[in-house]
N, C-alpha and C positions, 0 to 999 in steps of 0.2 A: 649203843652209843659208847661202849667201852666201860671197863671196870673202874676207872678212876673216879667217876662221878658217884657211882654206887657206894664207894667207900666214904664219901664225904657228905652227901646230901641227907638231910634229916628225913626220917620216915614217920608217917602217922598211919594209924590203922583205921580203915574205912569199912563200909559194909561189904565191899568186894575184895578186901584184903589189903596188904600194904600199899600205901600210896606215897608219892614224894610231894613235899611242899612245892608250891608253884611260885616261880619268880618271873614276872613279866616286867619289862622296862617301864612301860607306862604306869602300871600299878605301883611300882616302887617309887617313881617320880611323884605320883599323886600322894603317896604316904608322906614323903618329905614335905611337899607343899602344905599338907594339912597339919604337919607338926611344927613347921617353922615358916608360916606364911609371910612374916615380915623380914626374914633374912634377905639380904641382897643376893640375887641370883646372877644377874648379868650386868656388866658395865661395858659400854662401848662409846668412847668419846664422852659426850655430855648426856648420853642416854643411860638411865639406871632403872632396872626393874627388880622388884621384889619377887619372891617365889610365887606369891599369889597373882601378881600382875603378869608374870611370865606364863603362868598356867592359863590365865584367862585368854591371853593372846594365842596360845597354842590351841585352846578349845575353839576359838573363833576360826583359826585356820583349818582345823579338822572339819568343822561344819561347812566352811566355804568349799573345801575339796569335795565333801560328800554331796553338796548341792550341785556340783559339776559332774557327778557320776562316778567319783572315785570311791572305791570300797575296799573291804578286807582283801588282802593279797595283791592289790594293785601296786604298781611301782611308780614312785614319785621321784623324778630326777632333781637333784639340787645342783644347779649350775651357777654357783655363787662364790664370790670372795668371802673371806671371813667376816661374819656379821652376826648380830643377834638373830636375824631372820633365818640363818642357817640352822642354828640350834633349835629355835622354836619350830622350824619345819620338821626336823627330826622327831621332836616330841609329838607334834601333831600327827605325824604318820603313825607313830607307835600307838597313840590313843585310839585311832580308828582302824588299827590292825593292817594298815598299809605298810609299804616297805620303802624307806628312803634309799636313794641311789646316789652315791658320791660321783661327781663329774669333775674331771680335770679341766679347769678353765683355760688352760693353754693349748688344748687340743685344736688342731686344724680341722677343717670341715669333715674330711674323710674319717678321721679318728673319732670325732664327735658323733657322726652318723653311725659308725660301727658300734660305739658303746650304747647309745640310746636304743638302737635296734636290738643288740644282743640282750639288753636289760628288759626289753618289752615295756619301755616307759609309757605310761598313760598320761602323765602330767609332768610338767617341768616348771620349777620355780627358779627364776633366773634374774641376774642383774640386767637392767634394761639395756646396757651397752652391748649385750650379746644378742639382741634381737635380730640384727642383719644376718648373723651366722646361722641362727636357728631358722630364719625364713628361707635361706638357700637350701636347707636339707629337709624341710618339713614334708615335702611331697614324697620323700623316700621313707617316711615314718608314719604309716597309716594309723597306727595305734595311738600316736601322740596327738591328743586333741584338747588338752587343757594347758593354758599358758598364763602364769602369774608373774608380772614384772615388778621387781623390787626397785624402788627409787634409788638411783645412784647419780642423779644429776642429769641424766638423759631425759628429755621431755617425752611425755606419754604420746604426743603426736608422732614423734619419730618412731616410737615403738609400734604403734598401730599402723603406721604406713607399711612396716615390714610384716607385722603379724596382726591382721585386722581383728581377730577374735581374742587378742591378748587383753588382760585386765590388770589394773594396778593392784598390787599386793595389799596396800593399805586400804584401798576401797573394798576389797574382798573381805578383809577382816572387819571393817566398820559395819558391814551389812550382815555379818553373821552373829550367831548366838555365842555368848561367853560361857554358857552352861556346860557343866560336865555331866553329860547324859549319854554315855556310850555303852555299847553292849559289852558283856563280859569278854575278857581276853584270855590268852593261853600262854604258857611258857614256851609253847612250840611256835609262837609267832616268829616271823623271820626278820633278821637283820642281815643285809647284804653289803659287803665291802668289796668294791672293785680294786684289784691290784693295780700297781702303777704301770705295769707293762713295759718296764725298761729293757727286759730281755725277751719280750714276746707280746702278743696281744693281751690286753687286759682281760682278766677273768673275774667273775663275780663269786666271791666266797660266801657261802650261805651258813649263817649261824642261827641256832635257836636263841631266843632272848635269854633263857636261863643259862645257857652255856657261855654266851658272850659276857654276861654280867659277871660270872665267876672267872671265866678264862681270860678276859681282857680288861675288864673295868674294875678289878680289885675286890669285887664282892663286898663293897662298902666297908673295907677294912684291911685289905692286903692279904697276902697268902696265908699268914699265920692267924689272922683275926677275922676271917670272913663270917658274915652273918649266917645263922643256921635256920632262921625263920624270917619271913618277910617283915613281921612286926618289929624285929630287932633294929631295922633301919631307922626307926623312930628315935631310939636312944642314941644311935651313932651320929645323928644329924643335929642334935640339940645344941651342941657346942661347936659351932663352925670354926675351923682353924685354917682352912685352905683358901688362899686367894691366888688362883691359878691363872697364869698367862700362857695359853697355848700359842706360841709364836709361829708354829708351822701351820700350813693351810688346813682348814677343816676337811678338805677332800682326803686327807691323810689319816689312816687308822689311828696313829698315835694321838693326833689331836682330838678325834672322836672320843677315844677311850679315856684320855686324861680329863677332858672337859666333863664328860658324863660321870666319871669317877668322882670328881670334885662335887658335882651337883648331888650325887647320891649320899654325900656326907654333909650336906647342908652348906657347902662352901660357895665361893663366888668365882665365876668365870669372867675374867677381864679380857675382853676381845681386843686383839691387836688388829686395828682396822686398816692399816696401811697396805695398799696393793703392791708396794715395792718395799723390800726389806730395808729398814733404816735402823742399824744397830744402836746408834746413839739415841734415837727416838725411843727405841724399845727400853733402854735403860732408864730414860727419863720417865716413861710410863710406869716402870716398876717402882721407881722412887716415889712418884706422885701417888700411886695407888697402894703403896706399901705391900706389894705382891711378895709372897713368900715361896712361890713354886713356879719355876720357868720351865717350859717344855720346848725343846728344839729338836732338830734332826741333824746330827753329825757336825763335822768340821765346817761344812758350808755355812752354817749359822754361827758356830762357836768361834771360828777364827776372826770374823769381823767384829764379834762381840768383845773379844779380848782386845783387839786393836782400838775399839771405841773407848774402852776403859782406860787405855794408855794415853788417849788424847787429852789435851788440856781441859776440854769441856767434860769429858768422861771422868777424869780423875777428881773433879770437883763434886761429883754426885755421891750421895750416900745410898748405896744399894745393899747395905748390910741386912735389910729386911729379907732378901732373897736367900732362904735357907736351903733350898734344894734346886739344883739345875739338872734336869733329866734329858738325856738324848735317847730318842727312840727311833728305830728304823735305820739307823746308820751309826756305826761305832766311832767314838771319838779316838783320835790318834793320841798316843802317850804324850807327845810334845804339847798338844793342845790342852790335855788334862792338866799337865803341869802348869801351864800358863794360867788356866782358870783358877786353880787352887792358890796360886801365888797372888793373883789379883783379888780373889775372894776367899780369904782364909777361913771365914766362918760359914762357907757354903759347902754342902755335900754334893759332889758331882757323881751322877749316877748314869751308867750305861745300861739301858734296858734292852734285853735281847728278846726277840720274838719276830713274828711275821703275821701277815693277814690270815694265814692258814693255821696259826697256832695260838695267837694271843701272846700274852707275856710268858716267857719261859724262864727268865732269870735276870739277875741284876749284878753288876760289878760296881762297887762303891769306892770312890776316891776322896780322901780328905787331906787337908794341908798337913804336911809332915809325914804322911803315910807312903807306903810303897806304891809305885805305879807300874803295873804289869805291862810287859811288852806286847802281850796278846790277851784278848778278853777271856776271862775265866769266870765260871759260876758253878754253884753247887748242884750236883745231881740230886734228884729226889725220886720218889716212887712213880711220878708221872712223866719224868723226863729222862731220856737215856740216849745212848749212841748205838745205832744198829749197823751191822755189817752188810755186805752185798747180798747175803742170804736172809736178811731181815731177822737176824738173831743178835743178841747183845754182843757188841764188839769187844774184842780183847783189849786190855789195858795197853795204851800206846798205839793202837791201830786206828787208822783213819776210817771213819764211818759217817753216817748221816744222822744228824740230830733229829730226835723224834719225841713227840708228846702224845699222851693219851689223856682220857678224862674229859675235861671241858674243851672239846674241839668242835670244829664245824661239821656240818652235814656233808659238805662237798662243794663242787663248783656248779654254778647255775647252768643248766642245760648242757653239761659236759660230763657224762658218766664215765667216759674213757679216762680223762684226766683225774676225775674223782677217784677212780679205782687205783690209779697209780700213786696219787699223793696221799690217799687215806686208806691204806691197806688194812685188812683184817688179819691179824697174826695171832694164832692160837686162840681165836675167839674174841680178841680185843682189837678195837679200832684204834689206829694211830694216825697222827698227822706227821708226814715226812716230806716237807716241802723242798728239801734239797740243800740245806746248809750242812757243810762238812765240819766235823768236829772230832776231837780225840778225848777219850776218857783217861784221865791221869790216875796215877797210883794213889793219890790222896783223896780220891773221890770227887775231885773237881772236873769240870768239862772245859776244855780249851776250844774256843770257836775259831775255825779257820777261815770260813767264808762260803759264799754261795758257789756250789759246784758248777752251775751253769756258766759262770764267768771265769772259772779257774783255767790256767794256761798249762798245756802239756808241752814242755820243751825238753827234747832229748830223753823222753821217758820220765822226767821229773815233773811233779805237780807244783805249780806256783799259784798261790792265792793272792790276787791283786791287792786286797786290803792290807796285807802285811807289808808289801813293798811300798804301797802308798803311804802308810804310816811312817816308814823310814824316810821317804823323800820329803814328806811334809815337815820334818824336823830340820831341813836345810833352810838357812836364813833367807835365801833368795826365792824360795818357792812359796807362792800363795796358795795354789791348788794343783792337784794332779789326779789323773786317772791312769791306771796301768792296764794294758790290754795285751793280748797275744795276736800276732799277725802271722800269716802263712810263711813258712821258711822251708826251703828245699832240703836242708841238712838236718834241722832240729825239729821239724814238724811245725812248731810255732816258736817265735822269738818274742822276748819280753820287750815291750815298748812303753816308754813313759810319755804321756801327753801332759805337758806342763804349762801352767799359767804362772809366769814369774810375778814377783811383787813389783809394784810400780817403780820404774827407774832402775830395776835390777836386771842383770843378764845371767843366764844359766848356760852351762856347757855340759856335754855328755861326759867328758872326763871328770869334771867336778862332781856331777851327780853320781857317777859310778863309784868314785872314791868314797863319797859320803855314804851311799847305800851299802857299800861293801863292808862298812864297819858295823852294820846293823843286821844284815841278812846274808845268807850263804851266797857264794859267787854265782851259782846258776840262777838265782833269783834277781840278780842285778840287771837293770835294763840294758839291752844291747843297742837300742836306738832311742833318740830323743826327738819329739815333735813339740815345738813351741807354738802356743796359740794365745790369742789375745784374751780369750775368756773360756773357761771350762763350762760346758753345758751340763746342767743338772735338771732334775725334775723340780717342780715347784716345791716339793717337800724337802729338797736338798739331797736326794739320792743321786748317785752318779749315773749318767746315761752311757752305759758301756757300748751300746750299738753305735751311738754318735762317735764316741772316742775311737772305736776300732775303724769305722769308715773313714774318719778324719786321718788317722795314722796311715792307713793303706793309701789314701789319695795323696797325701803330702810326700810319703816316701817314694811312691811311684813317679811323682813329678820332680823328684830330686830336691 
């Protein structure tokens, strides 16, 4: 599994020689429950559950699934909007050694069928409104035979008309045992996270429980204070400090990791239940619940949040309780960071860098009055570096691929070829190298350039869309933008900006070129402009580069 973990995991001596302490997500959760049973675990609207109450609900669900034939190693799809049920379904699966599978609720039928088939899903827990879509594809999914419908206002009669064997989630829980009487578990139990698929088909990234706990969920204390024995989690959770609002969808890895990270320290997860993003409503929730930790994904969340605070209703709110605003999965542009710290001078704004294949790799912190870097930078460490094309450490200043060792995934589910490419063994050490390009600077910092799969090759020069997007987003008339490359007979590819202007504003190619030219080199400046009514992003806020490129090609070909 690589040398990084061996350097950090505690060792104990057993009858058969050195052994490693075992960290299983369900075991760790249950330690927290037993230590702080009366702490508030979940808040969602007017529903509030203590750790003990949440644990009993998860126990009931685990028994309900077991009664329907689901067992260790089986995959349970979570086809849900953000809800208490989502989190307790994850915990229930971990308890019975099953594997929860995140499902993008915006998928059309073909995409949904592909994911459920690729994941070998045996059960699906779904919002009742999704019953018709599941009914239309169920004949193509012979392994999927258990359906539990979560009440979302859709009548159960409507659900059973589409799925005759579907059962109400609440009924299943009511009929099941709340007892915690499960078989022993293992640190090798699986957690699978399906990637968003914005540049290809979704892939299931397989993590061991132990690795994802330390590699993505903070290890109950962050990189410098991770626990060294399972028992230590009891002391870490006694004084709960975190009241976390994961505003991004739970289908997104960042939301999983931050929510579970808060729970492993005895904190409270405040579920943002709106199915459509309401920035003012989110700030009102933060004020009402005195939340101190907000999790978002990039500018798609941050810009509307800044605008909401500037409105008359937003400016009247007291959200000084929000001490940390973290963006994971998409980098905040410098102009948006500046706006955030101007509006929230007491808030630390954090860009978290990582991927489904690496977990958290680093952070860049911005505070009021501090310097805001033009490009994301973070500290290199023993487990993170930049590798060149020969899979050797890159020279200072040379562009390479960001790599991590230690607490990393096993690979992709059912895809040994892509696993070998993304998780190579180099000099006996396994690395995760998912494709982010970066540069090692002379001061030991790493500058992140962007995902190589969406970089643009124009006249032999590499252009990373994220850098150009950040420059264009600082234009007063631009609400959102995605930068793509389209085929060009002379340059190979030409840089095109797909722009959504602010309401009532107009943008021109000349104006954007002049603005961008003051921030980036001329070869990076867009040569064409495509104006759209709305930029398409994934539910988590990540840019949809496939959509943007197809849109640019279509509109440019039609004049």
